[in-house]
C-alpha positions in Angstrom: -4.2 -53.4 -9.7 -3.4 -52.3 -6.2 0.2 -51.7 -7.2 -0.8 -49.6 -10.2 -3.2 -47.5 -8.1 -0.6 -47.2 -5.3 2.1 -46.0 -7.7 -0.3 -43.5 -9.2 -1.4 -42.0 -5.9 2.2 -41.9 -4.6 3.4 -40.1 -7.6 0.4 -37.6 -7.5 1.0 -37.0 -3.8 4.7 -36.3 -4.3 3.8 -33.9 -7.1 1.2 -32.1 -5.0 3.6 -31.9 -2.1 6.3 -30.2 -4.2 3.6 -27.9 -5.7 2.4 -26.9 -2.2 6.0 -26.2 -1.0 6.6 -24.1 -4.1 3.3 -22.2 -3.5 4.3 -21.4 0.0 8.0 -20.4 -0.6 8.0 -19.1 -4.1 4.6 -18.3 -5.5 3.6 -15.4 -3.1 6.5 -13.3 -4.3 5.4 -13.7 -7.9 1.6 -13.2 -7.7 1.0 -11.3 -4.4 1.7 -7.8 -5.9 0.2 -4.3 -5.9 -2.2 -4.0 -9.0 -1.3 -2.2 -12.2 -4.9 -1.2 -12.8 -5.5 0.6 -9.5 -8.5 3.0 -9.3 -9.6 4.6 -6.0 -11.1 7.8 -4.8 -10.2 9.0 -1.3 -11.8 12.0 0.4 -10.4 13.9 3.4 -12.1 16.7 5.2 -11.2 19.3 7.9 -12.7 22.2 9.7 -11.3 25.5 11.0 -8.7 25.5 8.3 -6.6 28.6 7.3 -5.3 29.0 3.8 -4.2 31.7 1.4 -6.7 32.4 -1.3 -5.2 33.3 -4.7 -8.7 34.5 -5.7 -9.1 37.1 -2.9 -5.3 37.6 -2.4 -5.8 37.1 1.4 -5.8 34.6 4.2 -9.1 32.8 4.8 -9.7 31.6 8.3 -12.2 29.1 9.8 -12.8 27.3 6.5 -14.2 23.8 6.0 -12.0 22.0 3.4 -12.4 18.9 1.4 -9.6 17.1 -0.5 -10.6 14.5 -3.1 -7.7 12.4 -4.4 -8.3 10.2 -7.4 -5.6 7.5 -8.0 -5.4 5.6 -11.3 -2.9 3.1 -12.4 -1.1 3.4 -15.8 -1.4 -0.2 -16.9 0.4 0.1 -20.2 3.6 1.6 -18.5 3.6 -0.9 -15.7 5.7 -4.1 -15.6 5.8 -7.3 -13.7 7.8 -5.6 -10.9 6.9 -1.9 -11.2 3.5 -0.1 -10.9 2.9 3.5 -11.9 0.0 5.3 -10.2 -1.1 8.9 -10.9 -3.0 10.8 -8.2 -4.9 14.0 -8.9 -6.2 15.9 -5.9 -8.7 18.7 -5.8 -8.7 20.7 -2.6 -11.8 22.9 -2.1 -13.2 25.4 0.5 -16.7 24.0 1.0 -17.6 26.4 3.8 -20.5 27.7 1.8 -21.5 24.5 0.1 -20.2 22.2 -2.7 -18.3 22.1 -5.0 -16.8 25.1 -3.2 -14.0 27.4 -4.0 -10.8 25.7 -5.4 -7.7 26.0 -3.3 -5.2 23.9 -5.3 -4.9 21.0 -7.6 -1.7 19.0 -6.8 -0.8 16.0 -9.0 1.8 13.3 -8.7 2.9 10.2 -10.6 4.7 7.6 -8.6 6.5 4.5 -9.8 7.1 1.8 -7.1 8.0 -1.8 -6.5 4.9 -3.9 -6.7 5.9 -6.0 -3.7 7.7 -3.6 -1.3 6.0 -0.3 -2.3 9.4 1.4 -2.4 9.5 4.3 -4.9 11.6 4.0 -8.0 13.1 6.7 -10.2 11.8 5.8 -13.6 8.7 5.7 -15.8 7.9 9.4 -15.8 7.6 9.7 -12.0 7.0 13.3 -11.0 5.4 15.7 -8.5 3.6 18.4 -10.5 6.3 19.3 -13.0 9.2 18.5 -10.7 11.3 15.4 -10.9 12.9 14.9 -7.5 15.0 12.0 -6.4 12.4 9.6 -5.0 13.0 7.2 -2.1 11.1 5.5 0.6 7.4 4.5 0.6 4.9 6.3 -1.5 1.2 5.5 -2.0 1.5 2.1 -0.2 3.5 0.2 2.4 5.1 -3.2 1.9 2.9 -6.3 1.5 3.4 -7.8 5.0 4.1 -4.5 6.7 6.4 -4.9 9.8 6.3 -3.1 13.2 9.2 -0.8 12.5 10.1 2.6 11.2 9.7 3.3 7.5 10.9 6.3 5.4 7.9 7.8 3.7 8.3 10.3 0.8 6.7 13.7 1.4 5.6 15.5 -1.8 5.9 18.9 -0.2 9.5 18.8 1.0 10.4 16.3 -1.8 12.2 14.0 0.5 11.6 10.8 2.5 11.4 11.2 6.3 10.9 8.6 9.0 7.4 7.4 10.0 7.6 5.6 13.3 5.5 2.6 14.3 3.5 3.6 17.4 1.1 0.7 18.0 -2.1 -0.8 16.7 -5.6 0.5 16.3 -8.9 -0.9 15.1 -10.3 1.0 12.1 -13.8 0.1 11.0 -13.3 -3.4 12.3 -9.8 -3.9 10.8 -6.7 -4.3 12.9 -4.1 -1.8 11.6 -0.6 -0.7 12.4 -0.2 3.0 13.2 2.8 5.0 11.9 3.4 8.7 12.7 5.6 11.0 10.6 6.8 14.3 12.0 8.3 17.1 9.9 9.5 20.1 11.8 10.1 23.5 10.2 11.4 22.1 7.0 12.2 24.6 4.2 10.8 23.4 0.9 11.0 26.3 -1.5 10.5 30.0 -2.0 7.7 32.3 -3.2 7.8 35.8 -4.6 4.9 38.1 -3.8 4.2 41.8 -3.3 5.8 43.1 -0.1 2.5 44.8 0.9 0.9 41.4 1.5 3.3 40.6 4.3 3.7 44.2 5.6 7.2 44.6 4.1 8.3 47.8 2.4 9.8 46.3 -0.7 7.6 46.2 -3.8 8.3 42.5 -4.2 9.9 40.0 -1.8 11.0 36.4 -2.2 10.4 34.5 1.0 11.2 30.9 2.1 8.4 28.4 2.5 8.4 26.1 5.6 6.5 23.0 6.5 5.7 21.7 10.0 3.5 18.6 9.9 2.4 15.4 11.6 1.0 12.6 9.4 -0.7 9.6 11.0 -1.1 6.5 8.8 -3.3 3.5 9.7 -2.1 0.6 7.6 -3.4 -2.8 6.9 -0.3 -4.9 7.6 -1.2 -7.8 5.3 -1.9 -5.8 2.1 0.2 -2.7 2.9 -2.7 -0.4 2.1 -3.4 2.7 4.2 -7.0 2.7 5.2 -7.0 6.0 7.1 -4.9 9.1 7.3 -4.8 12.2 9.6 -2.8 15.1 8.1 -2.0 18.0 10.4 0.1 20.5 8.5 1.2 24.1 8.5 2.8 25.7 5.5 4.0 29.3 6.0 6.2 32.0 4.6 8.9 33.3 6.9 10.7 36.6 7.1 14.3 35.6 6.8 15.4 38.6 8.8 13.3 37.9 11.9 12.5 34.2 11.5 8.8 35.0 12.1 5.9 33.6 10.1 4.4 36.4 7.9 1.8 34.5 5.9 0.0 31.2 6.2 -0.4 29.3 3.0 -2.2 26.4 4.6 -2.9 25.3 8.2 -5.3 22.7 9.5 -6.1 19.0 10.0 -7.6 16.8 7.3 -8.9 13.3 8.1 -10.1 10.5 5.8 -13.9 10.5 5.8 -15.8 7.5 7.2 -17.1 6.6 3.7 -13.5 6.5 2.3 -12.3 4.5 5.3 -15.1 2.0 4.8 -14.2 1.7 1.1 -10.5 1.3 1.8 -11.1 -1.3 4.5 -13.3 -3.3 2.1 -10.6 -3.2 -0.6 -7.9 -4.2 1.9 -10.0 -7.1 3.3 -10.5 -8.4 -0.2 -6.8 -8.3 -0.9 -6.2 -9.9 2.5 -8.4 -12.9 1.5 -6.5 -13.3 -1.7 -3.2 -13.1 0.0 -4.3 -15.7 2.6 -5.4 -18.1 -0.1 -2.1 -17.9 -1.9 0.2 -17.8 1.1 -1.5 -20.0 3.6 -4.8 -21.7 2.8 -3.8 -23.0 -0.7 -0.4 -24.5 0.4 -1.9 -25.9 3.5 -4.8 -27.7 1.7 -2.5 -28.8 -1.0 0.0 -30.2 1.5 -2.7 -32.1 3.4 -4.1 -33.6 0.3 -0.6 -34.6 -0.8 0.2 -36.3 2.5 -3.1 -38.2 2.4 -2.4 -39.4 -1.2 1.1 -40.4 -0.2 0.0 -42.4 2.8 -2.8 -44.2 0.8 -0.4 -44.8 -2.0 2.3 -46.3 0.2 -0.3 -48.5 2.0 -1.5 -49.8 -1.3 2.0 -50.6 -2.5 2.8 -52.4 0.8 -0.4 -54.4 0.7 0.1 -55.2 -3.0 3.5 -56.7 -2.3 2.0 -59.1 0.2 -0.7 -60.0 -2.1 1.8 -60.6 -5.0 3.7 -63.0 -2.7 0.6 -64.9 -1.8 -0.5 -65.2 -5.4 3.0 -66.4 -6.3 2.9 -69.1 -3.7 -0.5 -70.3 -4.9 0.8 -70.6 -8.5 3.7 -72.8 -7.2 1.3 -75.0 -5.4 -0.8 -75.5 -8.5 2.2 -76.4 -10.6 3.4 -79.0 -8.0 -0.1 -80.6 -7.9 -0.2 -80.9 -11.7 3.2 -82.6 -11.7 
């Protein structure tokens, strides 16, 4: 009986040990992934913003601006390795109350690796109606973000530029890695408009658009989710003859609201718990149980061998007595 139980426990312990090792080395890469069915709403606000109003055909100064970004995953188009998320953003001048005057409605659809967050050129990925060559990080950072520089795709200049790791910061109780991305006087397009708007004599002029910006990202290193952003940007039209800015399209700083930060931190914390269970707690508990079963099983086998020898000697003694 002891031998049977010992064999059973030893076999079960060996099985659980192999399972724990597989869970630690193999399973996380298969199940710890960015979701296909993402749904989130993030709000950023800023004061003293300058922008060009297409309604009044003039620059507006000192505005209070709100940007509401709604991100939704396209489950049917996603795969085991690729997620597709669409983000629609409404940017409003709320100086005189909500919902406010609309400034712009940018949209983007990004396809990316569900483990690394690196953008992929497939699956209808686009920015507005443009289809640039995507590269670098998009909506998210890698699961298990490292303290290093990452290229992050900017949807204004349509290219990836470096975001440098600058340290850590506590955001709403969560320890985050901080990355800062600088873009300096980068041309990203042209715009045609009446010359009178920019004090030029021509009836219509086509001027280059330039972006100068600093983006600060606060990222949960475990889940790779940004929980806070600070976006300081200046989009201007430049006179190519003089190099001077002649019209401000947008200039100001937008920061994730406390409510959106709190929601992002809660979501990231939930993912962190799931990741910890899969990567650490599960394999550790499984490994400990496996070791206990192996030890108990081996002890039972060893003790059963001694008991079998003892019983065998008793049988011999009884046979000799009968003879």
